[in-house]
N, C-alpha and C positions, 0 to 999 in steps of 0.2 A: 389465597386469602392471607392477610398479614395481621399480626397483632398491632395494637395501637402503639404510637411512637413512644409513649411513656412507660411501656411495659416490656421488660426483657423477655424474649421468647425462651421457654424451657427447652430441654432436649427434644429432638424430633420424635414424633409419634407415628406409628404406621398409618393412621388415618388422616394425618395432616394433608390438606390439599397441596397440589403441586405449586411450587414457587415459580416465578417468572423464569428464573434460570433453569429450572428443571423442565419446564415446558419447551423452551428453546433447545435445550440439550437433547430431549427426546426426539424432536423433529430432525435435528442435525444427525442423530444416529441413524434414523430411518433413511435420510437422504444419502448418507454415507454407504449404506448397505444395499440399497435398492436403486435400480436404474430408473429413476422417475423423470418423466418429461416435464416440459415447462407448463403444461396445462393441468397441473395437479392442484386440487383444492383440499386444504386441511379442514375437516369438519370439526372434530373434537380432539383435544389432547387433555386427558384428565387422569387422575390417580387410578391406577389399577389396584384396587383394594386387596390386601392380603386375605388369606383364609381366616375364617372366624377364630379358629383355635390359635392362630398366630397373634391376632389382635388381642384376644382375651388373656393370652399368656405373656404379653409384653410387660416388661418392668422398666421404669425410668433408667436410662443409661444403656439399655440393651441396644445392640446394633440393629439397624433397620435396613432391610433390602427394599429400596424404593423402585417402583416400576410405573410405567405410564401406559395407558390404553389410548390408542390412536385410531381414529376413523378418518379415512380420506377417500377422495374420488379422483380417478384418472379421467378427466373430462374428454381427452382425445379418444380413449377407448370405451368410455361409458361404463367403467368398472369400479365397484366399490370394494375397498379393502379394510380389514381390521388388523391391527398389530398390537402386540404387547412388547414393550421395550424395557429392558433392565437398565436402570440408570447407573447402578453400581458396577455392573459388568461392561456397560457401554456397548450392548449389542441387542439385536432384535431377537426376542425369544420365540415369537410366533408371528406368522404372516398368512392371512387367509383371505382369499377372494370370496365375497359374499354375492352370489349371482341373484339376479332378479329383484334387486332392491334399490331404493334411492335413499341416501342419507338426508339429514336435515339441511335446510337451506341456510347458508351463512350470510353474514352481513355484506360481504363483498358482492355476492350474487344479487342482492336487492339493489345495490347501487348500479352494477353493470346492466342488470335487466332494465331498469328505468332508462338508462342511457340508450340502450338498444331500441326500446319502444319509441322514445322521443325522436330518434333518427329515422324512423320508418315513414315513408311518404304516405302510406295508406292510413296510418294513425293520424298524421298531420292533416290529411284531407278530411277525416272523420270529425276532427275538432273544428275545422273551418266550416263544415256543414252546420255545425251547431252554434256558429257565431263567435267562436273563440279566436280572437285575433292575436293573443299573446300566449303561446304555448308554454312559456316559462312559468306561468301560473298553474299549470297542470301538475297533478300528483299521480304517480303510478305505483300501485302496490302489487307485489307479487303474491299470489295465492297458490298454494299447492294444488296441482291439477287433479289429484286423487287418481283412483283406478276404476274406470267404468267399463273396461273391456273393449274400448275402441281400438280396432286394429292399428290405426295410424299412431297410437300413443305407445305401442308396445316397445319397451326398452329405452324409451326416451325420458330424459329428466326435464319434465315440463312444469310450467306454471301457467295459470290463466290470469293474466294481469288485468286489473281494474283501474279506471281513471276517474279522478275528481278534478275540479277546477276551483282555485281560490279566486275570490273577487279582487283581492289585493295581496301583496306579499305576506302580510301578517294575519291573514284571514284563516278561519277554520275551513279547510278544503273539504272535509268530510260532509259538510252541509250541502254540497253541490255535486252530486254524482253525475257522471256522464252515462246516462242510462242506455241500455241496449248495445254497449260497446265492450267487446271482450278481445283481448290480445293474447294469443297463444305464443309462448316463447320457449325455445329449447335452451336450457341453461348450460348444457355442455357445449353446444355450438355458439351460445349467446346470440341466437338468431331468431327473429320474428318469423314464425311459421304461418300465422294467419291473423288477420284483423277481421273479426266477425262483427258486422254492423247490422243490427236488426231494425234500423230506422231511427230517425231523429226524434228525440223527446226533448222538449225545452228544458234548459237548466232550471232548477228551482229558483224562484224569484226572491225568496226570503233568505236573510242571513241567519246564522246560528252560531255566533261567536260566543265562546265561553270565557273570554278574557274579562278581568275585573273592570276594565274601562268600558267595555261594551255591555256586559250583563249586569254590572254593579255588584255590590256585596251587601249582605244583610246587616242592618244597623241595630243598635240597641243592646249589644253584648259588651259587657265589661271584661277586662282582661282576666284570664285565669293563669296563675303561676304555680308551677310544680317545683317545689324546693326540697332538696335533700342536702342540708348543710354538711353532713358528715359523709356525703357520697352515697353511692348505691350499696345495697346489701349483698350484692353478688360479687364474686371474684372471678377474674378472667386471667388464666395463665396460658398464653398461647391460644390454643383453640379449645381448651378445657374450661367449662363454665360450671361454677358451683353456686347454689343459692338455696338457703334453708336446708332441706334434706335432699335436694335434687343435685345430681351430678351428671354431666353429659359432655359430649364433644360436638363442636359446630363445624360442619363441612360445607362444601360448595362444589358443584360441578357445572360446566357450561350447559349441559343438557337439562338437568333437573333444577338447577339453582340451589336453594337452601336444602341442606341435608342434616338431619339430627342423628348422631351416633351414640351408642352405648349409654342409654339413659338408665340411671339407677336411682333408688330412693332408700334413704336410711330408715329402717323400721326396727325400733327398739335396739339400736346399736348394731344391727346387721344391715349391710348394704345389699338391697334386693335388686337384681336386674329386672328392668321393666320392658325395654325393647332394645333391639340391637341396631336397627337402621330404619329411619323414617324419612320419606321424601314424597314428592308428587311424581308418580311414575309417568302419568300423562294426563291430559285434560282435553276433552273433546267438546267442541262447540258446533252442534249440527243445526244449520239454518233451516233445513227442511223446506226449501222453496224450489219448485221445479223450473222456474223461468231460466232462460238461456244464460243470463249473467249471474245466476244464483245457484244453480244446481250443484256446482262443484264445491260450494262453501261448506265444508265440514272439517273445520280446522282441528288438528291435534297440536295444540300450541306448544307442548313440551317436546314431543318427538320430532315435529316437522320444522320447528323454528329455534329451539334451544332457549328455554325460559331463563336460564342462568346468564347467557350472553346478553340478554335484553334487560338485565337488572338495572334499576335506577341508582343514581347517587342520592342517598337520603339526606334530608336536611333537618337539623334540630329546630324544633318550634313549628315545623310544618308536617313532615312525614312522621316524626316521632316527637314526643313532648316529655320533658323531665330531665333527669340526670342520665345521660345517654353514653353508651360505649358503642363504637362502631368497629366493624371488621371489613377490610377491603377484600375483594375477590380478584383472582387472576384467571383469565381465560385466554383463548388463542384467536387469532384472526385467520383468514383463509390461506395465508402464506406460512403459517406455523409460528408467527411471532406472538410474543406474550402481550396481552392487554390487561392493564390494571383497572378494575372498576372500583372507584373510591366509595367508601361508605355503603357497600352493597348489602350489609346485614346490620340491623339495629338491635341493640340489647337494652332493655329498660324494665322498670317496675311500674305497676299500676295499682291503684286502689281498686278493689273489685267488690265493693259493697260489704254487706254483713256476712261474716263467716259463721257466727253463732251468737244467739242472744237468748236471755231468759229473764223474765220479771217475776219475782217472788212476791205475790200480793200480800201474803201474811207478814213477811218481814219488811215489805216496802223497799226491797233492794232490786237493782237491775244490774246485770252484767252483760257486756257486749264485747265481742271480738271482731275487729275489722279483718276483712280478707284482702290479701295482696296477691298479685300474680306476677310471674316473670314472663316477659314477652320477648320472643325471638322472631324477627320479621324481616321480610324482603319484598320489594315491589318491582314488577317487571312491566314494560310497555310492549304490547304486541299490536302494531298498527294503531288503531283508534282506541284500543282498550288498555286499561291498566288493571293488573291483577295484584292484589296485596295478599301475601301469605303470612299468617300470624299463628305461631305456635305459642300456646298459653300453658304455663305450669303453675298449678295452684297449691296452696298450703295443705289442702286435704288429700293430696295425692292424685288429683285429677289432671289429665292431659287433654287439651282441646286444640283442634286445628280449625281455623277460620280462614276462608278465602273470600276476599272482598273484591267485587267487580266495580270499577269506576271508569273514568275516562270520557270519551266522546262518542256519541251515538253515530253509528254508520247508517246513513240514510239511503233510501231508494227513491225513485221518482217515476211517476206515471203521467201520461198525457191527460189533459183535461177532458172529461167525458168518457174516458176509457172504461170498457166493460169487460170483466173477466170472471171466470169461475175456477175454483180449485178442482184439480182432477179428483174424480170420485164423488163430487158433490151432486146435488140434484139439478145443477145447471142454472140455479138462480144467480143472476149477475149482480155485481156490486159496482156502483159508480165511484170513481176516485177523482180527486182534483189534481192539479199540477203541483201542489205543495208536497214537500218530502214526506214519505211514509217511512217511519223508522222500522228497521228489520228486527 
């Protein structure tokens, strides 16, 4: 993460996220010390946070011993490793093989997996059976396979890939799922192990485009303008943010995304520590559907996909409104190269209604105090979904986290006249049509 171009960064702090140069230096140190083959994928390179006592004892100008935490997988051997790298000493401090685990899926693997599925004749044949004559319009999403105790899955880095088909290149593909089709891919070998076809279900006949051209926009709303002629009331010095009586540091990791550090609140002249570190440790989305192409859908969006790496570039007037300050984020790709995500974090103020009011009917006087809140936010896209993470800091000392779900509905399809019952039900059947049923 980097400060805005108009602000000079202060001296480095122990909790400052790794810069692009530090990320690439960390990976270069690992490569220099370890005999790594060509089939190694770098999952995460992020700040190895110092001990709490080191952070709290730090004073501006103190020397900082910077270190990186590196997660990687040797695809040839199917082994996951974690390393701690000293950037100051230029050496690997620790190196540990973590057996029996699979790290997060990285962006490179999503792209490579889709290419492998597209090249498989069995998948191509399955699309032809459904009348798809232009496979370039198909979309393939990799879903973590989960762990269901299947012997054939043991030790493999698997995804169970799902397919959708766009009607035209600019269409919303998630409206037209290829039902009953599941493609099992080993990401280490980048090889399709199985194409499971449970039978042809017609593609949904209806469109579901969310574009303004197709869906239209609501009329009758006059413009709203948020103006702060003197600028925002907060100050940003590097990654340290101050507003009213609040003070905190803004961090970011490729796994968790937005991280809030060392939050304090001034209380009658005394700076009171409120929390040391706050982030989204993980987020689970259990679909709870036992059907063959659904049973594995139990996404841990933070740990399995890296919510930080999937952060959006936010836009003033759309994602955020008002007098905005942005922070970029720096993450890594699967080869250990640094990637800058512009405007990944948005900082702004909002009016938050009435903070306090009283009408004295004897005196005929009214006093009102408006409430204002500081907003620290980030938005990430995971497939069809967008997740908005909003940290609110209020003038009365309240902290609130709000997670907003938006994006595009992931649809399913059933054949016309199909009858099915849920496991454990009384057996009463339900008729469904061939139009999409949202999950």
